[in-house]
N, C-alpha and C positions, 0 to 999 in steps of 0.2 A: 578585180573581184568585187562583186556587188556588196554594197554596204547598206545597213538598215538605218544608219544615222540620217535624220532628216536634213535636207539641204535647203536653207532659207534663201530665197531670191527676192527680187524687187516686189514691193506690194502692188496689188492690182491683178494678180494671176491666181488668186485663190479659187476654190471650187465655186463660190458664189459669183465671183467675177467672170469665170469661164461660162457658167450657166447663163448669165446675162448676155455674154457675147453670142452664145449659140441662139438664144432667144431673139437677139437683134438680127441675126442672119435669117432666122425663120420669118421675121416680119418684113423682110426686104420687099416682097411683092406688095405689101400694104403701102409702103412708102412710095413705091413706083406708081401705084394706082391712085393714091390719094393726091399725088402731085398734079395729076391731070385735072385741069379745070380750076386749080387753086392759084390765087393771086397773092397769097400770103406765104411766108417761108415756113410751112408746117414741117418741112424736112430738116429744118435747122437742128432740132433736137436729135434727129436720127444721125446726121453727119457729125454733130458735136460729140456724141457718145463714142462713135467709131474713131474719130480723129484723136480724141483724148486717149483712148486705149492704145492707139498706135504711137502716140507721143510718149507714153510710159515705156513702151517697148523700145523705142528709139533711144531714150535716155539710158535704159538698162544695157543696151548694146554698146553704146559709147563708153559706159562705165564698167563694162565687162561684169555685169551682175546677173547674167542670164543662166549660167551653168548649162545644163542640158537643153534648156529652152532655146539655145542658139541654133538648134536644128529645126526650129519651127518657122522662122520668118517667111520663107517661100510659101509654106503651107498657109500661114495666116494671111499672106497677101492675097491669095486666091479667094479667101473667105471675105476679107475686108473689101475687096474690089466690088463684090456684089452689093455691099452696103453703099459704097460710094456711087455706083452707077444708079442704084435705085433712088438715091438722094438727089440726083440731078433733076428729076422730074418736077416740072412746075408749069403753071398755066400761062405764063407770059415769057417772052424772049429775054427780057432784061434779067429776070430772076433766074431762069434756067441757065442763062449765059454766065452769070456770076457763080452759080453753083458748079458749073462745068469747069471754070477756071480753077476754083478751089480744089475740085476733085482731081484734076490733072496734076496740080502741084503736089497733093498728098500722095498720089500714086507713085510719083517720081521719088518722093522722100522714102516711101515704103521700100522701093527697090534698092535705094541706097542703103537702107537698114539691112536688107538681106545680104548685100555684098559686104558690108562692114562685119556682120556676124560671121560670114564665110571666111573672110581674110584674117580677122583678129580673134574671134571667140572660139571658132571651131577647133583650131590646133590645140587649144588648152585641154580639150576633152579626149585626146587620144588615149585609149586604154582605160578610160574612166566612164564616159557617157555610154548609155545603152539606148538602142532604138529597135523598133520592130520592122523587119523587112524580110518577109518570107521566113519568119523565125526571129528569135532575139539575136541581135548583133551588138558587138562592142565597137565603138567608133575607133577607127585607126586611119593611117594615111592611105591605105588601100581603098577606103570608102570616100576619099576626098573627091575623086572624079564624079561620083554620083551626085554629090551636093553642088559641084561645079556645073554639071549639066542642068541641074534644077535651077540654079541661079541664072544661068544663061537663058533658060526657058522662061523664067520669071520676067527677065528684062524684055524679051520678045512679046510675051503676053501683056506686059504693062503697056506697050505701045498700042496693042490691040484694044485694051481697056480704054485708053485715052481716046482712040478713034470712036469707040462705042459711046463714050460720054458725050462727044460732040454730036453724034447722031441723035442721041436721046434728047439733048438740049434743044435740037431743032425740031424733033418729032413731036414731043409732048405739047408745045404751044399750039401746033397745028391741030392735033387731035382734040385739044381742049376746046377749040372753037367749035368743032363738030359736036362734041358732047354737050356743050352749053346750049346749042341750038336744037338738040334732039333729046327730049326727056325719055323717049322710048329706046334710046340707043342700047345695044347689047353690051357695049363697052361700059356704059354707066352701070349696068347690072353687075358686071364683073367687079367694077370699082367698089360698089356698095357692099358686096359680099366678100371682099378680099380678106377681111379679118377672119373669116371662117376657113377658107381653103388655103390660106397662105402658108400655114405652118408646115404642111406636108410638102408643098411645092418648094418652099424656101430652104428646108432643112435636108430633105432626102438626098439631093446630089452631093451634099457635103458631109454626109455621115461617115464615109471613110476617113476624111480629114479629122473629124471630131474624135473618132476612135483612135487614130494615130497619136493625136495630141494627148489624149488621156492615158494611153499606154506609156508614153514617154514620161509623163508626170508621175505615174505609178511606179515604173521600174527604177527611176532615178530618185525617188523619194523627195520630190519637189514640194516645198512648203512655202506659201506666200500669204501675207496678210491681205485682208479685204480692203480695197480702196473705196472709201465711202463716196467720194466725188463721182466715181463711175456709177454707183448705185443711184445717186440723185439724178445724174444725167439720163440714166435709163428710164427712170420714172417720168421725167419730162418728155423724153422721146415717145414713150407709149401714150402719154396723155395727148400729145399733139397728133399722134397717128390715129387714135381711135375716135377722137372727137368728130371729124368729118364723116366717118363711116356711120357712127351711131346717129348723128344728126340727120343724115340723108335717109337712113332707113326709117327713122321715126316720123319724119315729116311726110314721107311718101311723095306722091305727085300732087301738086297744088290743084285745087278745084278750079273750074273755069271762072267761078265768081271771084276768086282771089288772084287770078292770073296777073291782072294789071298791077295790083299791089305787090305781088311777089316780084315782078320784074323790076319795080322801082326799088324794092329793098335790096335785091341782089346787085344793083348797080352801085350801092353805097360802099 
């Protein structure tokens, strides 16, 4: 029977934290495009925010503090993976390679979290937790195969994400060389304007996941305190992301008179 008593879970999953998570997903295209041609770790803040969020979820899973949120790891993994893949983008092979190794490790940890929640946390919710699946459902043993298939699928997709991260790590340095050598490149235009069009592109495919998460939080009366560290990490993430876009748009294309000086400055 549904209860109206609030259920307090681990901090870091409040409405504020969830909105920041969704905003982070929406800015994934910005991170991907900004990494092209960049030889500094501007995506460090982007990955840092996402990894910290997943770390909190991992701890909650191990300590069985998720309540109905134990039905979310597979869903969140699909959303987090986009952030990780976008964060691999960099202008040189050493940086992109390091980001790729870190991304692969975190993707594996996320999958372990999903299996831990399935094996340890999910059975505690039989007859108690509610979720939306073509109507409101109450979690029971008969729904266990659904989450088993989702967990298996998450493991398979994780391997695909790792493969994609390797591809991105090798692709972006090559593209960076082309963009650096061509100020009129179409890709450069998409990169400079990514802050404008990224929200729709980044969020639209994941709207069903966002809706499912919010319905579970609402129906199970989940309450969580805001984690301030996540807020600060998000601010750093956005600051690092928008700086290259704004700088590139404001400076425009250097005049022929200043070409030589500009080339010397960009080598520093």
